[in-house]
C-alpha positions in Angstrom: 12.8 0.0 20.8 9.3 -1.3 19.4 8.6 2.1 18.0 12.3 1.7 16.2 10.8 -1.9 15.4 8.3 -0.4 13.8 9.7 2.2 11.7 11.8 -0.1 10.4 9.4 -2.8 9.0 7.6 0.4 7.8 10.7 1.0 5.8 11.4 -1.8 4.7 7.9 -2.5 3.2 8.3 1.2 1.4 11.7 -0.1 -0.2 10.2 -3.6 -0.9 7.5 -2.3 -2.5 9.7 0.2 -4.5 12.0 -3.1 -5.8 10.0 -5.6 -6.2 6.9 -4.6 -8.3 7.7 -5.2 -12.0 6.1 -2.0 -12.7 7.8 1.2 -12.1 4.4 3.1 -12.1 3.1 0.8 -9.3 5.3 3.1 -7.1 3.4 6.3 -7.4 0.7 7.4 -5.3 -1.8 4.4 -4.9 -4.7 7.1 -5.6 -3.9 7.1 -8.8 -3.5 3.0 -9.3 -5.6 1.3 -11.6 -7.2 -2.5 -11.3 -4.5 -4.0 -12.3 -1.8 -2.2 -10.1 -4.1 -3.1 -7.0 -4.1 -6.1 -7.8 -0.2 -6.4 -8.2 -0.3 -4.9 -4.7 -2.6 -7.3 -3.4 -0.5 -10.3 -4.7 2.9 -9.0 -3.3 1.0 -8.3 0.0 -0.8 -11.8 -0.1 3.1 -13.4 -0.1 5.1 -10.5 1.5 2.3 -11.0 4.8 1.6 -15.0 4.1 -1.7 -14.8 3.7 -2.5 -16.7 1.4 -5.1 -18.6 3.7 -6.9 -15.3 4.7 -7.1 -13.1 1.3 -8.6 -14.6 -1.4 -7.9 -12.0 -4.4 -10.6 -13.7 -6.7 -13.2 -12.3 -4.1 -11.7 -8.6 -4.7 -13.8 -6.3 -7.2 -12.2 -4.7 -10.0 -10.9 -1.4 -7.1 -9.0 1.4 -8.3 -6.4 2.7 -6.1 -8.9 5.8 -5.5 -11.5 3.2 -4.6 -9.3 1.4 -1.9 -8.0 5.1 -0.7 -11.5 5.8 0.4 -12.0 2.7 1.9 -12.5 2.9 5.9 -10.9 -0.2 7.8 -14.5 -2.1 8.5 -15.0 -1.7 4.4 -11.4 -3.3 3.8 -11.9 -5.9 6.7 -15.2 -7.0 5.5 -13.5 -7.5 1.9 -10.2 -9.0 3.7 -12.5 -11.5 6.0 -10.0 -10.6 8.6 -9.9 -7.3 10.4 -6.1 -7.7 11.3 -4.5 -8.5 8.0 -7.1 -5.7 7.1 -5.6 -3.1 9.4 -2.1 -4.0 7.9 -2.4 -3.6 4.6 -4.7 -0.2 5.2 -1.5 0.6 7.4 0.9 -0.1 4.6 -1.5 2.0 1.6 -1.3 4.8 4.3 2.1 4.7 4.4 2.5 4.4 0.4 0.5 7.5 0.6 2.5 9.5 3.2 5.6 8.8 1.8 4.6 9.7 -1.8 3.7 13.1 -0.2 6.6 13.4 1.5 9.1 12.6 -1.6 6.9 15.6 -3.2 7.5 18.2 -0.6 11.2 17.2 -0.8 11.4 17.0 -4.2 9.5 20.9 -4.4 11.7 22.2 -1.4 15.1 21.2 -3.7 13.4 23.0 -7.0 12.7 26.0 -5.2 10.1 28.7 -5.8 9.1 28.5 -9.5 
């Protein structure tokens, strides 16, 4: 039951990420995000997870998506200031990356060999 709950929550975050962002390119692979995309994702995540008292976006360096995706949980937790919040946010990043890989594989399989 808890696994189904986690899957539903993760799916909901994925769909919300797609529908809530103002810039459609935001939904692309997080590795390709600009510093503005990262900031937009942080702003959205803070509101989505009620982290206003935990995360101060102004304290974040100008990270782009590639830098964010390469951060360890420990590095990200130092920036965020709370391990649990950092873990939740990085899980979302990893899920977005996996989702983009899955979408790419589905599209590639539908298109067939070149």
